[in-house]
N, C-alpha and C positions, 0 to 999 in steps of 0.2 A: 550187881552193879547196875544202878539207876541212873537214868538221863537226870545231866544237871549235877550229878555227885562229882566232887573236889578230892584227886587221889593226892595224898602228900600235900595238901594246900597249894597243889603246880597245878595238876592234867585235872582237866575238866572234861567226863562224861559227856558226850552231845547224842548226836544219832545213832542208831543201831544200826551195823552195816552186816552185811551175808558172808561169811567164813564155809568153805568146802571141806572142814574138816570138823570131827565132833568133838567135844570134850572143851569146847572155848565160847564164851561168849565176848562177843568183837562191838566194840564202839567206836565209831569216830571220834577224836576228842582236840582239846587245845592246848597246849600247852600257855599258860597263862605269863609266864615268868618270860619267853620269848615270842608271843606271839604268832607261835607257827602249830599246825597242823601235825596230829600226833595220831598213832592206833594203839588202844587202850584194848586187850585183852584179857580177860577174867576167867582164869585155867577152872574147871569144872570136871578136869578127867579123873580117871580111879586114880591114876599118881603125882598129884599135882606137883611133888617134891622132885621128880624126877624131869619135868619139865622147865621147874625153875631154874635145878642144875645145869639142864643143857644151855639155859636163855643165859646165864651166869657166864659160862663159859663161850655164848656167840660174841658177848660184851666186849671180849677181847680181841676179835678180829676187827680189822679197821681196814676198810676198799671201798672209795665212791661206788661201786659197781654193785654193793649189797647193803641192803637196807641194815642201819644199824640200831640196835636193843639199846634205849636210852635208859632204863630204869625195870630196876624188878624190885617187887616187894610181896610182902605177906609171908606165908610158912610159920608164923609165930601163932600158937596158940589157933581159935578159929579163923583167924584173919586169911581169905581168901588170897590167893596165889594171881599175881596181876604186874603183867611185862606189856611196857612201854615202848612202842619202837616206832620206826620212821614208815608213814604210808606209801606205799609204791608210787610215784611218779608218771605222768603220760598216761598212755594206752597200756592195760593188760595185756599180754599174749592171746589169751585163753577170750578174751572179745574178739581180738582180731580173727582167730583162727574158726569162729562160730558160723562168721559169715563169709570171709575171702581165706585166700591162704600167698603165702611168700614166694617169690619166684629165688632161686636158687641163692643169688647174691645175699638178697637180705636173709635167707634162712641161715647161711653161714656165717652172716654177722651178728644173728643174733645169738644161735649158739655158740658160736664162737668165743663171744664177750662171755655169755653165761659161766663157760667151760673154764676160761680165765680167773675169774671171781673165783670160782670154786676152786682152781687150784690155791688160791691165797689162804681159805680157809683152811684145806687141807692141811697146808703146812704148818700150820698150828692145830693139826689135829682137830679140827670141826668139822663137820659134812654136813650138808643138808638131809636127807636121809630122805623126801619124796618130793624131787622134784617134778614140775608139772604145767603148762603153760599158765595156769591162774596163780602161779608167783613168779614171771617173770613181767617184767614192763618196759615201756621202751616212751623216753621221752624226747620232747619235740627237737632234740639237741641231738638224739641219735644215740644217748646215753641208753646201756640194759642197766638195769636193777634188779636182783633177786632179794625176796624178802623171805623170811620163816627160816635161816638156816638155823640148824640144827632144833628150834623149837617143832617145826612140821615133821619130822622125820620120828621127833619120842613123841608126838600124838599121832601120828598115822601108825606106831608101833601099837601104843596101848590103843588103837581102834581097831586093829588086826588087819589093816590095808598093808602095813611097808613089806616089800617082798626081801628085802636085804638091807645090809647097811653098810659104809664104807666109801672109798672113793670109786670102786667099781660099781659101786651101784648107782650112784651120782652119773659116773659116764655114761653106762648103759642108759640112766631116766632121758639124760639130753638128746642121746641118739635118738630116741624115741619122739621127743618133743622135733628135732630134725627132720624125721620123716612126717610130724604131722603139717610142719610149716609148708613141706615140699608138695605133697600129695593132696592137702586139704581135708582129711579125713583123720576120725583115731589111728592111732597107730595100732590096735586092735584087730581095727577094721582096713585097717590098707592092704594092699596085694602090689605086686608089681607091675601089671595093666597100669596102677594107678600112679604111676612115678613118669612126669612129664617126659615128653622125647627127647628135648634138648639138655637135659638134664647129662651134667659130665660124669666119667667113666668114676672118678674117684666117690663124686657123691653118689650115686646109683649103686656103686658096690655098699657102702656104707649101708643105705636104705634097704638094699635086699639081705644084708648081713639082719638089719635088724628086724624085718619080715620074718626071717627064719628063726628070731629067737634067740640069737646069737648076742653075748655080752660082750662089754668095752671091757679091755681088763684097768685101766685107768683114763684118765682126763687127758694126758699127753698123747695116747695113741686116739684119743678122740678127736684132738687138736691137728696131730698129722692128716688122719684121714678126712677130713674136712680141708686142709689145703689154706692157702692162704686167702685172706678176706679184708675187705675195707667197712670199715663202720660208718665212712661218708654214704653208705647210700640208706641208711638208717636216719637221717636228717630228714623233719617233717614228715614224718610216718605217723602221727595218731592225725595230725589235718591232710594226710593224702590215703586214707585206710580206707576210703569210697572208689580209689581210682586203681586197689588190687585186683586182680583175678578172683573171680567169684569162685569159692569152692561149692562141693556137689550139694551139700544143705543150703549153703547160700542161692545157687542157682533153681532149687526148687523154692524155696521160701521167697524169692524175688517174684517167680512166675506165681504161686499160691497170692502175694502182695497185692501183685499187677490184675489179675481176676477180681480180686475183693474190690479193686478200688474201681473197675469198671460197672463193676454191678451195683455199687452204693453211687455211682453217678449215675446210673441209670433211674436210681432207685428217685433221687433228688431233683432229677430231671420230667417225672414222671409227671401229670398234672393230667391225664386223660388218654387219649391215643397219640404217641410219640409219633408225628409226621415229618420225615426227612428223605428231600428227595423224590417222593413219593414211595415211599419205605413207611408202612404203620408199626408200631409197637404197641402191642396190645397188654393189658396188664394180665393177662393169662400168658400173653409168650414170654413176659418178664420173668414171671414165676416157674414158668419148666426152665429160662435160659439159668435162673438162681440154683434151682432143683440140681440139674446136671451140673454146673459147674461144681457144687458143693459136694458132688459123688464124685466129681475129676479127683478135687482138690485136696477129700478130705482122707485118702489113704497114699498118702505119696511117705515112704520111711524117711524119717530124717538121721542125718549125720550129726554126731557129738553129743548122745545123750538124749536125745529128742524121743516122743511117744512112737509108737509104731501103730497105726490103726490094720485093721483087717476088714477086706484085703487089701497089701501093698499092691500099691501100681509102679515097675520101673520106672526110670528117666526116660527111658527112649519111647514106652507105649505113653506117656505122656507128653511126649514129640510127636508123635503120631496124631494124637487127640488135637494137638494144638495145629499141628500143619492143617489138618482136615477142616477144623473150625476156620484157619484163615482161608480156604478156597471156598468154604461157602459162602463167609461175606462177601469175598471178591465176586463170586456167583452174582450174590441176589445185589451188592450195589451195581452192576453193570447192565441189568435188567430194566429194560425201559417200563415207564408206568404206563400202564392202560389211559382210553382216555376217560373210561369212569373214573377211575382213580384222581386223574387230573382235574375232571371236573368237579368232583367231594372235594378235594385235596384245599381249590381255592373256596370253595363256600365255606367250609371247614375255617379258613383261615378269616372268609369276612363274618363269620357265624360263631363262632367257638365253642360257645355255652349251645347249641341248638343239640339237644339226644338225637333225634332223625336223623339231623346229617352226620352227626359220627358212629351211628348205627349203620348207615351205607356207607359211608368210609371205610369202617372196617369188613362189612362183605362184600367190599368191589378191591380190597388187598387181599383179602384171604381168597375171592375167587382167582383175582392174576397171578398168587403163586401156585394153589394147591390145583384149580380148574373146577370142573363140575358140569351139570347140566346146565343148558342154557334156558333161560328166561323167553320163551317165545312169545308169551302176550303184548310186548311192546314193540316187537317185528309185524307181528300180526297186525294190529293197529294202524301202523305206519303204512303198510303194506292195500290192507280194507281202506285208507284217506283216502291216499295216491290212486284207487284206482276208481272211487266215489267222484273225485274231481275229474277225471279223465270223463267218465260218463256224463256228466253234467257241463261239462264243455262241448262236448259231441250233440248232445240232447240242443242249446243254446245254437249252438250252427244251423242245426236242420230247421229249429222254428224261426231264425230269421231268414230262411230261403221260402219259406210259405210251400201252399199246396192248390196245386190245376189240375181241371180234367186235363188238359193238354199241354204238357208242361215246354212242348218245342211247336208254336203253331207253324212255322216255315220249314219245318222238316217233311220230307218228302212221302207219302204216305203210298201201303201198298196197294198196288191196285187187285182185290181182287174182282172177280165175275160179278156181272150185275146179274141180280136173282127178280125174281118178278115175284110179286105177292099178290097180282091179279092173276083172274083165270087165261 
């Protein structure tokens, strides 16, 4: 299917859209008759006829919580099978769980509404077959909508992904979705330690059974395990996603983004040595900090299908590293600048383009941080100059008094015996 192509004189294919199942080329489309948005799927799987039959059965199911299949065409001759359905409103649950997690009340409401919707389809002997967060969405009114009923299960079966079929498979898959909502981690990697401490006993039991790999026999038993829930807690959820608690992957990604923003801001602000409160950041220091930050943030394992680079760094290790960096920043910020730093800093503000002053400022900062041998030449010059001044003052004083054979004529003379020089 090409962009701009018109199907049955009514549905126009627009932009290409991503889809997490093989065997389908998906386009965002428009219903030119009703001026509404639609989803157009061109089936390219190995058995498109089976997918078309599943879509035709799903057309008979009517529930506002199920994305309706609007039209099914093709199947005759070489014409491809095309399925037109309603798009998911609001925000997909997979987008939320990629960065955030839901509290217990919201998780029960989402999974409970999905279970009730699939009960309506199961009453018509139509099952989803591949329930996952990507096929569940929540709109601004708090309405939960599921897409791909019947169709996704057949596509997953042909791709070798589906593990079971029927109501029990849908109920078990929803239990795994509930575990992912509560813990903020994929069901395959979640453990009992990831369950929040404030979780109720019923929800904790459901999570622990799911972690243990136990199945749920029916949607009714899943609803019994969830207990009572209120869908009003989901109102305004798409606009309030950023207020939800971070998942593990979201916390790691937020910390990586914070460090990248700090480095980018430092790069943009650097036009020479950066002087702030007597602290100079040279280009070499900036490059070294960037390398160290990339070394820290590059090996964090991500949750939710992200790539894991070797060697991975645990979240606890990341916390220790960041705590150490904060301690160092605090100690440096408290250090008082030396007199030389203050002098050259003022000179640098006065003559910012002077390379000589810039070099002396950098040397003064490095000496203040790392220490080193004292340059004694200036000190010796000062001492010698002071000594020379003292000598000159003393000499001038002596010259002003003058010299005489008898400096004190009135002083008493010693009476020496008279000597005779004659015979």
